[in-house]
C-alpha positions as CSV (number, residue, x, y, z in Angstrom):
1,M,-21.7,-36.5,6.2
2,I,-21.7,-39.1,8.9
3,K,-18.9,-39.1,11.4
4,Y,-19.2,-42.6,12.5
5,P,-20.6,-44.8,9.8
6,K,-22.5,-48.0,10.7
7,P,-20.2,-51.0,10.3
8,Q,-21.4,-53.3,7.4
9,S,-22.2,-56.8,8.6
10,K,-21.8,-59.7,6.2
11,K,-24.4,-62.4,6.1
12,K,-23.0,-65.8,6.9
13,R,-23.0,-68.1,3.9
14,Q,-24.9,-71.3,4.6
15,R,-23.6,-74.6,3.3
16,H,-26.1,-76.0,0.8
17,A,-25.6,-79.7,0.1
18,E,-26.8,-81.3,-3.1
19,S,-30.1,-83.3,-2.8
20,I,-29.6,-86.9,-1.6
21,M,-32.7,-87.8,-3.6
22,Q,-32.0,-86.6,-7.1
23,V,-30.0,-84.4,-9.5
24,K,-31.7,-81.2,-10.5
25,N,-32.5,-82.0,-14.1
26,G,-36.0,-80.4,-14.6
27,R,-37.9,-83.5,-13.6
28,C,-40.4,-83.7,-10.7
29,W,-39.3,-86.3,-8.2
30,L,-42.9,-87.3,-7.4
31,C,-43.9,-87.5,-11.1
32,V,-41.0,-89.9,-11.7
33,R,-41.3,-91.9,-8.5
34,A,-45.0,-92.2,-8.1
35,F,-46.3,-92.0,-11.7
36,G,-43.4,-92.9,-14.0
37,N,-43.7,-89.6,-15.8
38,Y,-40.2,-88.4,-17.0
39,T,-41.4,-85.0,-18.4
40,I,-38.9,-82.2,-18.1
41,Y,-40.6,-79.1,-16.7
42,R,-39.7,-75.5,-17.5
43,T,-40.5,-74.6,-13.9
44,I,-39.3,-76.8,-11.0
45,H,-39.6,-75.9,-7.3
46,K,-37.0,-76.7,-4.6
47,H,-38.9,-78.4,-1.7
48,H,-37.3,-78.7,1.7
49,V,-38.7,-82.0,2.9
50,F,-38.4,-81.1,6.6
51,F,-39.3,-77.5,7.5
52,G,-40.3,-75.4,10.5
53,Q,-38.4,-74.8,13.8
54,G,-35.0,-74.9,12.3
55,L,-35.6,-78.0,10.2
56,R,-35.4,-76.0,6.9
57,R,-31.7,-75.2,7.7
58,I,-31.0,-78.9,8.5
59,S,-32.7,-79.9,5.2
60,E,-30.4,-77.5,3.3
61,E,-27.3,-78.8,5.1
62,H,-28.0,-82.5,4.7
63,G,-29.6,-82.4,1.2
64,F,-33.1,-83.3,2.3
65,I,-34.4,-81.6,-0.8
66,V,-36.5,-82.8,-3.7
67,Y,-37.4,-80.9,-6.9
68,L,-41.1,-80.8,-7.7
69,C,-43.4,-79.5,-10.4
70,P,-45.8,-76.8,-9.3
71,E,-48.7,-79.3,-9.4
72,H,-46.9,-81.5,-6.8
73,H,-45.5,-78.7,-4.7
74,T,-48.3,-76.3,-4.0
75,I,-51.1,-76.2,-6.6
76,G,-52.7,-79.6,-7.0
77,P,-54.6,-81.9,-4.7
78,K,-51.6,-84.2,-4.5
79,A,-49.2,-81.4,-3.6
80,V,-47.0,-81.9,-0.6
81,H,-48.1,-78.7,1.0
82,R,-51.8,-79.7,0.7
83,N,-51.8,-83.5,1.2
84,Q,-50.3,-84.9,4.4
85,A,-50.2,-88.5,3.0
86,V,-48.1,-87.4,0.0
87,N,-45.9,-85.3,2.4
88,R,-45.3,-88.3,4.7
89,F,-44.5,-90.4,1.6
90,V,-41.7,-88.0,0.6
91,Q,-40.4,-87.7,4.2
92,A,-40.2,-91.5,4.6
93,A,-38.4,-91.8,1.3
94,V,-35.8,-89.2,2.3
95,Q,-35.4,-91.0,5.7
96,R,-34.8,-94.4,3.9
97,E,-32.2,-92.8,1.6
98,Y,-30.4,-91.1,4.5
99,E,-30.4,-94.4,6.5
100,K,-28.5,-96.1,3.7
101,T,-25.4,-94.3,4.9
102,H,-26.3,-93.4,8.5
103,T,-28.1,-94.9,11.4
104,R,-31.7,-94.2,12.5
105,E,-30.4,-92.7,15.7
106,E,-28.4,-90.1,13.7
107,F,-31.6,-89.3,11.8
108,M,-33.6,-89.0,14.9
109,E,-31.0,-86.7,16.5
110,L,-31.3,-84.4,13.4
111,I,-35.0,-84.4,12.8
112,G,-36.5,-85.7,16.1
113,R,-39.1,-87.9,14.5
114,N,-39.3,-91.3,12.7
115,Y,-41.3,-91.3,9.4
116,I,-40.9,-95.0,8.5
117,Q,-43.7,-97.0,9.9
């Protein structure tokens, strides 16, 4: 029997915004956008468009998320985690979508980098 039990700490709930790019409907964002393929996949991966050094949390909070098939997320040659050009294409698309309702300065303050050339 423990005299002084360790207090239980509760994990803070993060606010998870819906994707600003698409509705989660089983379709791969890249398949639809780049190839016109509207196949509904059984497995779809949630991809945080901006990640590393706190950017994953920002992606969650602001909806910088796309849903990708495994081929376009991690497995294939055109996967965002394997192909930098495809990754930049997705990042630029998210920035354009965000800038429809916000300024570029607001985006730069959040992410710290401009992806539209």
